[in-house]
C-alpha positions in Angstrom: -10.1 -0.1 -13.4 -10.0 3.3 -11.9 -8.5 6.4 -13.5 -5.5 6.1 -11.2 -5.0 2.5 -12.0 -5.3 3.3 -15.7 -2.6 5.9 -15.5 -0.3 3.5 -13.6 -1.0 0.8 -16.2 0.1 3.1 -19.0 3.2 4.1 -17.1 4.1 0.5 -16.5 3.5 -0.3 -20.2 6.1 2.4 -21.0 8.5 0.9 -18.5 8.2 -2.5 -20.0 8.3 -1.4 -23.6 11.9 -0.3 -24.6 12.2 2.1 -27.4 14.0 0.5 -30.3 17.5 1.8 -30.9 20.7 0.8 -32.6 22.1 -0.3 -29.2 19.3 -2.9 -28.5 19.2 -6.4 -29.7 16.6 -7.2 -32.3 14.9 -9.6 -29.9 14.4 -8.5 -26.3 12.6 -10.0 -23.4 11.7 -7.2 -21.0 11.1 -9.7 -18.2 14.8 -10.5 -18.0 15.5 -7.1 -16.5 12.1 -6.2 -15.0 11.7 -9.3 -12.9 15.2 -9.3 -11.2 14.2 -9.4 -7.5 10.6 -8.4 -8.1 8.9 -11.6 -9.2 6.6 -13.7 -7.1 9.3 -14.6 -4.7 9.9 -10.9 -4.0 6.5 -10.6 -2.4 7.9 -12.3 0.6 10.2 -9.3 1.1 7.1 -7.0 1.2 5.4 -9.2 3.8 8.7 -9.2 5.7 8.6 -5.4 6.0 5.1 -5.6 7.3 5.9 -8.4 9.7 8.8 -6.3 11.1 6.5 -3.3 11.7 4.0 -5.5 13.4 6.7 -6.8 15.7 8.3 -3.6 16.8 5.2 -1.3 17.1 3.7 -1.0 20.6 0.8 -3.3 21.3 -2.7 -1.8 21.8 -4.2 -2.7 25.2 -7.5 -4.4 24.7 -9.5 -1.7 26.6 -7.9 1.0 24.5 -8.5 -0.9 21.3 -12.2 -1.3 22.1 -12.5 2.4 22.8 -10.7 3.5 19.6 -12.8 1.1 17.5 -16.1 2.4 19.0 -15.1 6.1 19.0 -13.7 6.0 15.5 -17.0 4.5 14.2 -19.0 7.1 16.1 -16.9 10.0 14.8 -17.2 8.7 11.2 -21.0 8.4 11.5 -21.3 12.0 12.8 -18.9 13.3 10.2 -20.8 11.6 7.4 -24.1 13.0 8.6 -22.6 16.5 8.8 -21.1 16.1 5.3 -24.5 15.2 3.9 -26.1 18.1 5.7 -23.5 20.4 4.2 -24.3 19.4 0.6 -21.3 17.0 0.5 -18.8 19.7 1.2 -16.3 18.9 3.9 -17.4 20.8 7.1 -14.7 23.0 8.4 -16.1 22.7 11.9 -18.4 20.2 13.6 -18.7 17.4 16.1 -17.2 14.9 13.7 -14.0 16.8 13.2 -13.8 17.5 17.0 -14.1 13.9 17.8 -11.5 12.9 15.2 -9.2 15.5 16.7 -9.7 14.1 20.2 -8.9 10.6 18.8 -5.7 11.8 17.1 -4.5 13.3 20.3 -4.5 9.9 22.1 -0.9 8.5 22.1 -1.8 5.1 20.6 -4.3 6.2 18.0 -1.9 6.4 15.1 -0.3 3.1 16.1 -3.8 1.6 16.2 -4.5 2.9 12.7 -1.1 1.6 11.3 -1.7 -1.8 12.9 -5.1 -2.0 11.1 -3.3 -1.0 7.8 -0.7 -3.8 8.3 -3.4 -6.4 8.5 -5.1 -5.1 5.3 -1.9 -4.7 3.4 -0.6 -8.2 4.3 -3.9 -9.7 3.2 -3.8 -7.8 -0.1 -0.2 -8.8 -0.9 -0.7 -12.4 0.1 -3.9 -12.4 -2.1 -1.9 -11.6 -5.2 -0.7 -15.2 -5.4 -3.9 -16.9 -4.3 -5.6 -19.3 -6.7 -9.3 -19.4 -7.5 -11.8 -16.5 -7.1 -14.2 -15.3 -9.7 -13.2 -16.0 -13.3 -11.5 -13.2 -15.3 -11.3 -12.7 -19.0 -7.5 -13.2 -19.1 -7.5 -16.3 -21.3 -6.0 -18.2 -18.3 -3.0 -15.9 -18.2 -1.8 -16.2 -14.6 0.5 -13.2 -14.8 -2.4 -11.0 -16.0 -4.5 -12.3 -13.0 -1.6 -11.4 -10.6 -1.3 -8.0 -12.1 -5.0 -7.3 -11.7 -4.7 -8.4 -8.0 -1.7 -6.2 -7.5 -3.7 -3.2 -8.6 -6.1 -4.0 -5.8 -3.2 -4.1 -3.3 -2.2 -0.5 -4.2 -4.7 1.2 -1.9 -4.0 -0.7 1.3 -0.3 -0.6 0.7 -0.5 3.2 0.1 -2.6 3.7 3.3 0.0 1.8 5.3 2.9 3.8 3.9 1.2 7.2 4.5 0.1 6.4 8.0 3.4 4.9 8.9 5.2 8.0 7.8 2.7 10.1 9.9 3.5 7.9 12.9 7.3 8.3 12.4 7.0 12.0 11.9 5.1 12.3 15.2 7.9 10.3 16.9 10.4 12.9 15.8 8.3 15.6 17.4 8.3 13.7 20.7 12.0 13.2 21.5 11.3 12.5 25.2 8.5 10.0 24.7 9.7 7.7 21.9 8.1 4.3 21.2 10.9 3.2 18.8 14.6 3.0 18.8 16.6 4.9 16.2 17.4 1.7 14.4 13.7 0.7 14.4 12.7 4.1 13.2 15.1 4.1 10.3 14.1 0.6 9.1 10.4 1.4 9.3 10.9 4.7 7.5 12.9 3.0 4.7 10.2 0.3 4.3 7.4 2.8 4.2 9.2 4.8 1.5 9.9 1.8 -0.8 6.9 -0.4 -0.4 4.8 1.4 -3.0 7.6 1.5 -5.6 8.5 -2.1 -5.0 4.9 -3.1 -5.7 5.1 -1.0 -8.9 8.2 -2.9 -9.9 6.4 -6.1 -9.3 3.6 -4.9 -11.5 6.1 -3.9 -14.2 7.5 -7.5 -14.1 4.0 -9.0 -14.6 3.3 -6.7 -17.5 6.7 -7.6 -19.1 5.8 -11.3 -18.8 2.4 -10.7 -20.4 4.0 -8.9 -23.3 6.6 -11.6 -23.8 9.7 -11.3 -26.0 9.7 -8.3 -28.3 11.1 -8.2 -31.8 12.2 -5.0 -33.4 12.5 -6.3 -37.0 
């Protein structure tokens, strides 16, 4: 578990652990409130958001896709070499940065990046409910296994959300060359803003189920 994941786990623990007070019942099941709309069935909503994005975004012509794939790999290779030569400090100038800048100037580059993110995010979210895989020391607790898989979905989901917001911001700056309708823009923007928090609520639900009913006596 990374430091970021550890911080998130502590935060979710706080969310799932109510502070005893006179207004709370002596026995309390945090899952009753944490899992409303954010249990396993709720993952379909996450996939639905990504399916919608995949549907409305422009398709990448095969020739452009091959070029972007090859040029992106070449730019990364050059950038990594320059990074090593610069004692692992990000070079302010260099061929790698110049080639990345040329890529980003292409109209479909950000769409290409987001489409790649969609594939990774959908695989990660679908993988939360998959059975099998390497054994974990969770004493056969399925909710703990799902919570662990959900932490692995955080990075691809975050990448998608950030790159989608970048794409939508660029659309606002090009009023005469829009790829999306106003309705599509609004729906994609709303989904990009809420996908991370929705995954967090799902993780909070899993943690609440792991904790089980709490007694304050």
